[in-house]
All heavy atoms as an XYZ file, in Angstrom:
782
protein
N      97.200    107.500     71.668
C      98.416    108.247     71.945
C      99.527    107.864     70.971
O     100.213    108.718     70.471
C      98.830    107.976     73.391
C     100.041    108.731     73.823
S      99.652    110.456     74.051
C     101.172    111.060     74.654
N      99.696    106.561     70.717
C     100.738    106.119     69.800
C     100.500    106.646     68.394
O     101.436    107.009     67.704
C     100.802    104.586     69.761
C     101.591    103.998     70.874
C     101.728    102.501     70.718
O     101.803    102.035     69.569
O     101.749    101.816     71.730
N      99.251    106.676     67.994
C      98.926    107.125     66.648
C      99.347    108.572     66.443
O      99.887    108.929     65.397
C      97.431    106.963     66.385
C      97.049    107.302     64.996
N      96.711    108.586     64.621
C      96.983    106.551     63.873
C      96.438    108.605     63.330
N      96.586    107.376     62.858
N      99.141    109.415     67.445
C      99.499    110.819     67.299
C     101.015    111.008     67.288
O     101.530    111.877     66.585
C      98.874    111.657     68.403
O      99.392    111.281     69.656
N     101.749    110.194     68.037
C     103.205    110.295     68.042
C     103.749    109.957     66.665
O     104.624    110.659     66.142
C     103.812    109.377     69.126
C     103.479    109.917     70.509
C     105.317    109.251     68.943
C     103.906    109.025     71.643
N     103.232    108.892     66.063
C     103.703    108.514     64.737
C     103.310    109.543     63.681
O     104.068    109.819     62.758
C     103.194    107.125     64.352
C     103.854    106.029     65.126
C     103.103    105.179     65.905
C     105.223    105.859     65.084
C     103.708    104.175     66.630
C     105.850    104.857     65.799
C     105.091    104.009     66.579
N     102.147    110.141     63.823
C     101.760    111.182     62.868
C     102.631    112.418     63.042
O     103.014    113.060     62.058
C     100.284    111.527     63.013
O     100.002    112.017     64.291
N     102.994    112.762     64.286
C     103.904    113.876     64.517
C     105.268    113.597     63.882
O     105.863    114.465     63.236
C     104.093    114.143     66.010
C     102.881    114.691     66.712
C     102.630    114.397     68.028
C     101.998    115.540     66.053
C     101.526    114.899     68.685
C     100.888    116.052     66.700
C     100.661    115.724     68.017
O      99.566    116.237     68.656
N     105.766    112.383     64.081
C     107.053    112.017     63.484
C     107.001    112.057     61.964
O     107.955    112.498     61.317
C     107.478    110.623     63.960
C     107.944    110.522     65.401
C     108.172    109.064     65.778
C     109.211    111.326     65.602
N     105.908    111.614     61.402
C     105.760    111.630     59.949
C     105.742    113.053     59.410
O     106.425    113.379     58.430
C     104.479    110.894     59.542
C     104.214    110.787     58.046
C     105.282    109.930     57.383
C     102.845    110.213     57.803
N     105.004    113.932     60.069
C     104.938    115.330     59.623
C     106.297    116.007     59.789
O     106.759    116.717     58.888
C     103.839    116.089     60.397
C     103.931    117.585     60.141
C     102.478    115.563     60.017
N     106.964    115.780     60.909
C     108.280    116.386     61.122
C     109.285    115.880     60.091
O     110.093    116.645     59.579
C     108.787    116.095     62.535
C     108.049    116.854     63.590
S     108.717    116.731     65.275
C     109.317    115.093     65.403
N     109.236    114.596     59.775
C     110.137    114.039     58.764
C     109.861    114.644     57.394
O     110.792    114.985     56.654
C     109.982    112.523     58.684
O     110.273    111.940     59.912
N     108.594    114.782     57.057
C     108.243    115.358     55.753
C     108.702    116.808     55.642
O     109.253    117.219     54.612
C     106.734    115.263     55.524
N     108.521    117.566     56.694
C     108.949    118.973     56.674
C     110.467    119.067     56.575
O     111.006    119.849     55.793
C     108.427    119.716     57.922
C     109.071    121.076     58.061
C     106.914    119.842     57.867
N     111.171    118.260     57.353
C     112.633    118.285     57.316
C     113.160    117.887     55.940
O     114.058    118.539     55.402
C     113.204    117.341     58.389
O     112.721    117.751     59.662
C     114.714    117.363     58.386
N     112.596    116.851     55.370
C     113.035    116.427     54.041
C     112.687    117.474     52.988
O     113.477    117.737     52.079
C     112.410    115.082     53.681
C     113.013    113.884     54.402
C     112.205    112.623     54.094
C     114.458    113.692     53.992
N     111.517    118.075     53.093
C     111.124    119.090     52.113
C     112.066    120.289     52.157
O     112.461    120.825     51.118
C     109.685    119.537     52.374
N     112.437    120.692     53.353
C     113.344    121.834     53.487
C     114.703    121.524     52.882
O     115.345    122.387     52.291
C     113.482    122.226     54.973
C     112.182    122.840     55.468
C     114.637    123.190     55.187
C     112.149    123.080     56.959
N     115.149    120.293     52.981
C     116.480    119.945     52.484
C     116.484    119.526     51.024
O     117.460    119.735     50.324
C     117.065    118.840     53.348
C     117.325    119.332     54.748
C     117.876    118.288     55.623
N     118.077    118.873     56.953
C     118.707    118.276     57.911
N     119.194    117.080     57.735
N     118.849    118.868     59.075
N     115.420    118.921     50.560
C     115.401    118.402     49.193
C     114.908    119.430     48.186
O     115.438    119.519     47.077
C     114.550    117.114     49.124
C     115.254    116.004     49.903
C     114.304    116.691     47.696
C     114.449    114.741     50.020
N     113.913    120.217     48.540
C     113.351    121.177     47.585
C     114.374    122.163     47.026
O     114.387    122.387     45.814
C     112.164    121.913     48.205
C     110.866    121.126     48.250
C     109.777    121.942     48.928
C     110.427    120.717     46.859
N     115.227    122.768     47.831
C     116.210    123.673     47.221
C     117.138    122.976     46.235
O     117.518    123.550     45.216
C     117.002    124.203     48.416
C     116.093    124.065     49.564
C     115.270    122.851     49.281
N     117.498    121.731     46.525
C     118.382    121.003     45.609
C     117.698    120.670     44.290
O     118.329    120.637     43.246
C     118.873    119.709     46.270
C     119.822    119.881     47.444
C     120.106    118.538     48.085
C     121.108    120.529     46.988
N     116.408    120.421     44.349
C     115.708    120.046     43.121
C     115.191    121.250     42.344
O     115.109    121.203     41.125
C     114.520    119.121     43.444
O     113.658    119.785     44.362
C     114.993    117.814     44.035
N     114.861    122.333     43.022
C     114.283    123.486     42.342
C     115.339    124.461     41.826
O     115.135    125.120     40.812
C     113.315    124.225     43.270
C     112.088    123.440     43.706
C     111.248    124.270     44.654
C     111.270    123.015     42.503
N     116.448    124.574     42.519
C     117.494    125.503     42.110
C     118.619    124.703     41.461
O     119.492    124.179     42.130
C     118.023    126.310     43.322
C     116.877    127.025     44.016
C     119.088    127.294     42.882
C     117.261    127.698     45.312
N     118.582    124.606     40.148
C     119.577    123.816     39.430
C     120.713    124.667     38.871
O     121.806    124.181     38.657
C     118.926    123.034     38.305
C     117.965    121.997     38.829
C     117.359    121.202     37.704
N     116.410    120.260     38.232
C     116.657    118.975     38.375
N     117.813    118.493     38.031
N     115.738    118.188     38.870
N     120.469    125.942     38.625
C     121.534    126.795     38.117
C     121.910    127.818     39.185
O     121.284    127.904     40.239
C     121.089    127.489     36.837
C     119.815    128.295     36.981
C     119.390    128.871     35.658
C     118.084    129.632     35.864
N     117.613    130.244     34.676
N     122.927    128.609     38.907
C     123.394    129.590     39.876
C     122.322    130.653     40.119
O     121.656    131.103     39.193
C     124.663    130.259     39.376
C     125.301    131.130     40.414
C     126.659    131.639     39.979
O     127.130    131.302     38.910
N     127.280    132.435     40.812
N     122.179    131.039     41.377
C     121.174    132.021     41.758
C     121.631    133.399     41.289
O     122.742    133.839     41.597
C     120.969    132.008     43.292
C     119.986    133.064     43.711
C     120.527    130.646     43.754
N     120.766    134.111     40.555
C     121.098    135.434     40.033
C     120.468    136.553     40.852
O     120.957    137.678     40.832
C     120.631    135.557     38.571
C     121.282    134.554     37.637
C     122.778    134.758     37.523
O     123.264    135.879     37.578
N     123.512    133.668     37.373
N     119.399    136.276     41.542
C     118.677    137.289     42.302
C     119.507    137.744     43.505
O     119.905    136.936     44.354
C     117.344    136.730     42.784
O     116.754    137.600     43.716
N     119.752    139.066     43.587
C     120.521    139.600     44.712
C     119.751    139.418     46.017
O     120.352    139.143     47.067
C     120.824    141.070     44.476
N     118.437    139.561     45.968
C     117.623    139.377     47.175
C     117.725    137.943     47.684
O     117.931    137.704     48.882
C     116.164    139.731     46.882
C     115.246    139.449     48.035
C     115.216    140.284     49.138
C     114.422    138.331     48.025
C     114.389    140.023     50.211
C     113.597    138.054     49.092
C     113.575    138.905     50.193
N     117.600    136.973     46.797
C     117.667    135.567     47.196
C     119.059    135.206     47.692
O     119.210    134.454     48.662
C     117.251    134.663     46.039
C     117.060    133.197     46.363
C     116.014    133.015     47.457
C     116.645    132.434     45.119
N     120.095    135.755     47.059
C     121.453    135.496     47.522
C     121.660    136.025     48.934
O     122.233    135.336     49.779
C     122.467    136.161     46.583
C     122.771    135.388     45.343
C     123.862    136.108     44.563
C     124.190    135.395     43.293
N     125.242    136.080     42.532
N     121.205    137.254     49.191
C     121.381    137.814     50.530
C     120.535    137.050     51.546
O     120.967    136.839     52.685
C     121.033    139.291     50.549
O     119.660    139.484     50.307
N     119.348    136.625     51.152
C     118.498    135.830     52.035
C     119.197    134.527     52.414
O     119.277    134.166     53.590
C     117.156    135.540     51.363
C     116.262    134.644     52.155
C     115.548    135.135     53.233
C     116.151    133.298     51.836
C     114.726    134.302     53.977
C     115.340    132.458     52.571
C     114.629    132.965     53.650
N     119.720    133.812     51.441
C     120.391    132.539     51.697
C     121.686    132.739     52.483
O     122.084    131.873     53.256
C     120.671    131.820     50.377
C     119.435    131.324     49.634
C     119.822    130.764     48.276
C     118.681    130.298     50.441
N     122.340    133.876     52.296
C     123.579    134.152     53.012
C     123.320    134.292     54.516
O     124.114    133.828     55.335
C     124.217    135.433     52.465
C     125.474    135.833     53.176
C     126.681    135.204     52.905
C     125.450    136.837     54.134
C     127.840    135.572     53.561
C     126.599    137.214     54.800
C     127.798    136.575     54.521
O     128.933    136.936     55.172
N     122.213    134.939     54.887
C     121.944    135.212     56.297
C     121.152    134.128     57.011
O     120.969    134.210     58.233
C     121.219    136.555     56.445
C     122.123    137.723     56.182
C     121.973    138.510     55.050
C     123.153    138.029     57.054
C     122.820    139.577     54.801
C     123.998    139.085     56.826
C     123.830    139.856     55.698
O     124.666    140.896     55.464
N     120.680    133.113     56.336
C     119.893    132.049     56.974
C     120.651    131.366     58.113
O     120.103    131.201     59.204
C     119.380    131.034     55.925
C     118.883    129.761     56.580
C     118.282    131.657     55.095
N     121.922    130.961     57.947
C     122.607    130.319     59.080
C     122.756    131.231     60.294
O     122.619    130.786     61.431
C     123.982    129.954     58.510
C     123.817    129.959     57.045
C     122.753    130.954     56.735
N     123.023    132.514     60.063
C     123.191    133.446     61.181
C     121.876    133.654     61.926
O     121.850    133.712     63.156
C     123.738    134.783     60.683
C     125.072    134.648     59.999
C     125.186    134.826     58.626
C     126.209    134.320     60.721
C     126.411    134.684     58.007
C     127.434    134.181     60.101
C     127.533    134.368     58.743
O     128.731    134.226     58.123
N     120.810    133.775     61.196
C     119.501    133.964     61.829
C     119.107    132.710     62.606
O     118.601    132.799     63.727
C     118.433    134.315     60.766
C     117.041    134.287     61.356
C     118.732    135.674     60.160
N     119.368    131.556     62.042
C     119.049    130.305     62.721
C     119.836    130.182     64.023
O     119.286    129.811     65.068
C     119.350    129.107     61.805
O     118.664    129.285     60.572
C     118.937    127.807     62.447
N     121.112    130.512     63.974
C     121.937    130.461     65.176
C     121.446    131.455     66.223
O     121.371    131.144     67.415
C     123.395    130.735     64.825
C     124.392    130.662     65.969
C     124.412    129.263     66.554
C     125.764    131.060     65.485
N     121.075    132.646     65.786
C     120.579    133.654     66.723
C     119.269    133.220     67.362
O     119.060    133.420     68.569
C     120.396    134.984     65.997
N     118.390    132.625     66.579
C     117.096    132.179     67.107
C     117.279    131.071     68.133
O     116.545    130.993     69.111
C     116.184    131.730     65.944
C     114.987    130.956     66.438
C     115.745    132.925     65.135
N     118.272    130.236     67.942
C     118.505    129.163     68.910
C     119.263    129.654     70.138
O     119.064    129.149     71.240
C     119.295    128.025     68.261
C     118.529    127.273     67.211
S     119.371    125.813     66.578
C     120.947    126.445     66.089
N     120.134    130.642     69.976
C     120.987    131.090     71.065
C     120.312    132.097     71.980
O     120.496    132.058     73.192
C     122.278    131.707     70.490
O     122.881    130.767     69.616
C     123.248    132.069     71.583
N     119.534    132.998     71.426
C     118.962    134.092     72.215
C     118.131    133.607     73.409
O     118.357    134.068     74.535
C     118.136    135.021     71.325
C     117.475    136.126     72.084
C     118.208    137.204     72.547
C     116.125    136.072     72.382
C     117.612    138.217     73.275
C     115.515    137.079     73.101
C     116.266    138.148     73.542
O     115.669    139.131     74.263
N     117.188    132.684     73.240
C     116.425    132.230     74.421
C     117.308    131.562     75.468
O     117.084    131.721     76.670
C     115.415    131.230     73.850
C     115.315    131.556     72.419
C     116.649    132.089     72.015
N     118.326    130.850     75.024
C     119.215    130.188     75.983
C     120.002    131.198     76.793
O     120.243    130.995     77.983
C     120.165    129.257     75.246
N     120.374    132.310     76.178
C     121.136    133.334     76.896
C     120.305    133.981     77.998
O     120.823    134.324     79.056
C     121.627    134.414     75.941
C     122.756    133.975     75.064
S     123.337    135.308     74.017
C     124.121    136.348     75.210
N     119.046    134.176     77.745
C     118.219    134.869     78.727
C     117.579    133.925     79.737
O     117.222    134.360     80.823
C     117.117    135.678     78.018
O     116.332    134.804     77.216
C     117.720    136.763     77.150
N     117.443    132.655     79.425
C     116.768    131.722     80.320
C     117.704    130.789     81.072
O     117.283    130.125     82.007
C     115.763    130.883     79.522
C     114.641    131.716     78.937
C     113.734    130.912     78.034
O     113.914    129.685     77.932
O     112.843    131.517     77.421
N     118.971    130.720     80.688
C     119.891    129.785     81.328
C     120.464    130.326     82.635
O     121.052    129.581     83.401
C     121.030    129.433     80.376
N     120.284    131.598     82.878
C     120.808    132.204     84.096
C     119.730    132.234     85.173
O     118.554    132.039     84.899
C     121.301    133.633     83.801
O     120.213    134.403     83.285
C     122.430    133.616     82.799
N     120.160    132.510     86.406
C     119.190    132.556     87.504
C     118.271    133.759     87.385
O     117.119    133.702     87.771
C     119.917    132.564     88.847
C     120.562    131.246     89.168
C     121.261    131.266     90.515
O     121.295    132.287     91.196
N     121.825    130.141     90.893
N     118.804    134.865     86.885
C     117.970    136.043     86.686
C     118.119    136.495     85.225
O     119.201    136.407     84.649
C     118.385    137.178     87.624
O     119.655    137.671     87.292
N     117.037    136.958     84.667
C     117.088    137.387     83.269
C     117.935    138.645     83.099
O     118.449    138.893     82.011
C     115.666    137.647     82.726
O     115.020    138.600     83.547
C     114.868    136.371     82.666
N     118.101    139.403     84.167
C     118.921    140.618     84.103
C     120.357    140.266     83.720
O     120.969    140.923     82.874
C     118.880    141.372     85.452
C     119.853    142.532     85.459
C     117.480    141.835     85.745
N     120.912    139.227     84.346
C     122.289    138.846     84.032
C     122.412    138.359     82.589
O     123.418    138.623     81.925
C     122.782    137.777     85.006
O     121.985    136.626     84.928
N     121.402    137.672     82.104
C     121.420    137.236     80.706
C     121.403    138.405     79.741
O     122.143    138.433     78.754
N     120.559    139.393     80.030
C     120.491    140.561     79.151
C     121.757    141.405     79.235
O     122.216    141.949     78.229
C     119.254    141.401     79.470
C     117.989    140.809     78.902
C     116.977    140.371     79.736
C     117.815    140.677     77.534
C     115.824    139.814     79.226
C     116.669    140.128     77.019
C     115.672    139.697     77.857
O     114.535    139.138     77.332
N     122.337    141.536     80.431
C     123.588    142.274     80.553
C     124.712    141.588     79.780
O     125.533    142.246     79.129
C     123.972    142.447     82.020
C     123.125    143.428     82.819
C     123.529    143.403     84.289
C     123.239    144.828     82.250
N     124.769    140.269     79.846
C     125.771    139.530     79.085
C     125.530    139.688     77.586
O     126.481    139.829     76.805
C     125.754    138.056     79.478
N     124.277    139.678     77.183
C     123.948    139.872     75.767
C     124.415    141.242     75.290
O     125.034    141.363     74.225
C     122.438    139.721     75.562
C     121.908    140.000     74.158
C     122.437    138.975     73.177
C     120.393    140.004     74.165
N     124.159    142.268     76.079
C     124.574    143.619     75.701
C     126.100    143.719     75.650
O     126.668    144.287     74.704
C     123.976    144.655     76.682
C     122.461    144.716     76.493
C     124.598    146.025     76.491
C     121.731    145.474     77.581
N     126.772    143.148     76.645
C     128.240    143.179     76.657
C     128.808    142.430     75.452
O     129.750    142.899     74.803
C     128.760    142.566     77.959
N     128.228    141.281     75.139
C     128.693    140.517     73.984
C     128.474    141.246     72.683
O     129.334    141.230     71.793
N     127.308    141.883     72.543
C     127.040    142.646     71.319
C     128.017    143.805     71.152
O     128.520    144.054     70.047
C     125.605    143.172     71.336
C     124.510    142.147     71.075
C     123.137    142.776     71.278
C     124.628    141.575     69.675
N     128.295    144.514     72.247
C     129.226    145.636     72.171
C     130.634    145.183     71.806
O     131.291    145.788     70.950
C     129.241    146.399     73.498
C     127.993    147.202     73.819
C     128.080    147.781     75.229
C     127.787    148.305     72.802
N     131.098    144.110     72.427
C     132.433    143.607     72.105
C     132.511    143.081     70.668
O     133.497    143.303     69.974
C     132.841    142.514     73.082
C     133.280    142.993     74.454
C     133.541    141.813     75.369
C     134.511    143.853     74.340
N     131.479    142.378     70.239
C     131.471    141.864     68.871
C     131.435    143.012     67.865
O     132.074    142.955     66.811
C     130.278    140.933     68.664
N     130.690    144.054     68.199
C     130.606    145.226     67.319
C     131.976    145.900     67.194
O     132.342    146.401     66.135
C     129.579    146.206     67.870
C     129.290    147.343     66.958
C     129.914    148.553     66.946
C     128.325    147.389     65.918
N     129.395    149.346     65.966
C     128.412    148.652     65.316
C     127.400    146.478     65.444
C     127.608    149.026     64.266
C     126.585    146.860     64.404
C     126.701    148.110     63.824
N     132.751    145.883     68.288
C     134.082    146.488     68.287
C     135.118    145.595     67.608
O     136.258    146.002     67.420
C     134.540    146.781     69.712
C     133.691    147.782     70.436
C     134.141    149.166     70.118
C     133.348    150.143     70.973
N     133.666    151.499     70.654
N     134.743    144.353     67.280
C     135.655    143.462     66.567
C     136.440    142.514     67.444
O     137.462    141.977     67.016
N     135.990    142.281     68.666
C     136.687    141.359     69.565
C     136.543    139.924     69.054
O     135.597    139.583     68.334
C     136.118    141.470     70.977
N     137.476    139.087     69.450
C     137.445    137.687     69.026
C     136.311    136.944     69.730
O     135.780    137.405     70.749
C     138.773    137.005     69.343
O     138.944    136.893     70.740
N     135.964    135.793     69.191
C     134.896    134.993     69.773
C     135.238    134.578     71.200
O     134.378    134.576     72.080
C     134.628    133.759     68.903
C     133.552    132.802     69.379
C     132.208    133.504     69.444
C     133.475    131.603     68.474
N     136.490    134.251     71.443
C     136.903    133.859     72.791
C     136.706    134.999     73.778
O     136.197    134.801     74.885
C     138.358    133.392     72.794
C     138.853    133.032     74.171
C     138.475    131.835     74.755
C     139.669    133.896     74.881
C     138.903    131.499     76.025
C     140.100    133.576     76.148
C     139.725    132.368     76.722
N     137.115    136.207     73.400
C     136.968    137.365     74.288
C     135.497    137.672     74.555
O     135.117    137.998     75.685
C     137.651    138.589     73.691
C     139.152    138.510     73.714
C     139.765    139.753     73.101
C     141.280    139.641     73.059
N     141.905    140.805     72.428
N     134.679    137.564     73.532
C     133.245    137.830     73.704
C     132.630    136.798     74.643
O     131.904    137.152     75.580
C     132.523    137.838     72.338
C     131.015    137.903     72.528
C     132.995    139.005     71.485
N     132.928    135.516     74.416
C     132.354    134.457     75.254
C     132.845    134.562     76.692
O     132.056    134.425     77.641
C     132.704    133.088     74.670
N     134.137    134.834     76.874
C     134.683    134.951     78.225
C     134.077    136.150     78.958
O     133.713    136.051     80.133
C     136.206    135.079     78.164
N     133.944    137.264     78.262
C     133.357    138.448     78.885
C     131.902    138.200     79.272
O     131.458    138.605     80.357
C     133.460    139.660     77.937
O     134.833    139.861     77.612
C     132.884    140.904     78.573
N     131.154    137.540     78.408
C     129.753    137.218     78.729
C     129.670    136.331     79.965
O     128.813    136.556     80.831
C     129.074    136.558     77.537
S     128.782    137.675     76.161
N     130.541    135.352     80.066
C     130.545    134.482     81.244
C     130.887    135.263     82.501
O     130.265    135.074     83.559
C     131.545    133.343     81.049
S     131.054    132.152     79.809
N     131.854    136.157     82.410
C     132.242    136.964     83.566
C     131.106    137.894     83.975
O     130.824    138.069     85.171
C     133.547    137.743     83.253
C     134.713    136.756     83.154
C     133.811    138.795     84.313
C     135.970    137.357     82.585
N     130.442    138.510     82.998
C     129.321    139.399     83.306
C     128.203    138.637     84.014
O     127.654    139.108     85.013
C     128.798    140.079     82.018
C     127.460    140.746     82.259
C     129.817    141.090     81.515
N     127.886    137.457     83.545
C     126.846    136.653     84.203
C     127.289    136.276     85.624
O     126.515    136.393     86.576
C     126.526    135.382     83.382
C     125.685    134.405     84.175
C     125.815    135.757     82.098
N     128.533    135.860     85.769
C     129.028    135.464     87.084
C     128.964    136.611     88.083
O     128.463    136.462     89.200
C     130.470    134.930     86.956
C     131.058    134.467     88.247
C     130.615    133.298     88.837
C     132.057    135.197     88.867
C     131.155    132.866     90.040
C     132.609    134.770     90.066
C     132.152    133.605     90.650
N     129.470    137.771     87.675
C     129.489    138.927     88.570
C     128.066    139.402     88.879
O     127.750    139.713     90.035
C     130.340    140.066     87.962
C     130.183    141.359     88.738
C     131.799    139.654     87.890
N     127.222    139.418     87.882
C     125.837    139.861     88.097
C     125.102    138.897     89.018
O     124.348    139.333     89.907
C     125.092    139.971     86.750
O     125.850    140.783     85.881
C     123.721    140.564     86.942
N     125.315    137.607     88.844
C     124.660    136.627     89.725
C     125.151    136.755     91.153
O     124.382    136.585     92.101
C     124.897    135.200     89.209
C     124.251    134.896     87.879
C     122.743    134.837     87.932
O     122.182    134.491     88.993
O     122.112    135.140     86.913
N     126.446    137.055     91.317
C     126.959    137.266     92.676
C     126.345    138.503     93.311
O     126.032    138.524     94.507
C     128.486    137.413     92.656
C     129.298    136.136     92.506
C     130.781    136.466     92.446
C     129.016    135.179     93.641
N     126.166    139.537     92.526
C     125.606    140.792     93.045
C     124.117    140.658     93.379
O     123.646    141.243     94.341
C     125.823    141.917     92.044
N     123.399    139.879     92.589
C     121.960    139.732     92.794
C     121.670    138.844     93.995
O     120.767    139.109     94.775
C     121.273    139.172     91.513
C     119.838    138.808     91.781
C     121.371    140.188     90.393
N     122.424    137.758     94.148
C     122.151    136.801     95.243
C     122.654    137.250     96.555
O     123.338    137.935     96.979
C     122.764    135.445     94.920
S     121.938    134.669     93.525
């Protein structure tokens, strides 16, 4: 059991270091490719979305309230609402939906 834990840690460390070190060593000059620039521009947003989406749908008592909050947040964000307004509205939608369901 211990051997597998250490091998898992070693592989995870190698992958993490490779992801962080390889771009610094391979890309020495300014990126000219429009595709690569747009790809690198959206990486943080995609990473945040991948981490946030499951939490939004699984952190509530019912998945319906999570999806309703997601839809409300997307609509408000699309309309240009501030982050505070979007977050507060999502919390209110979850609260009201949970009260209605229970």
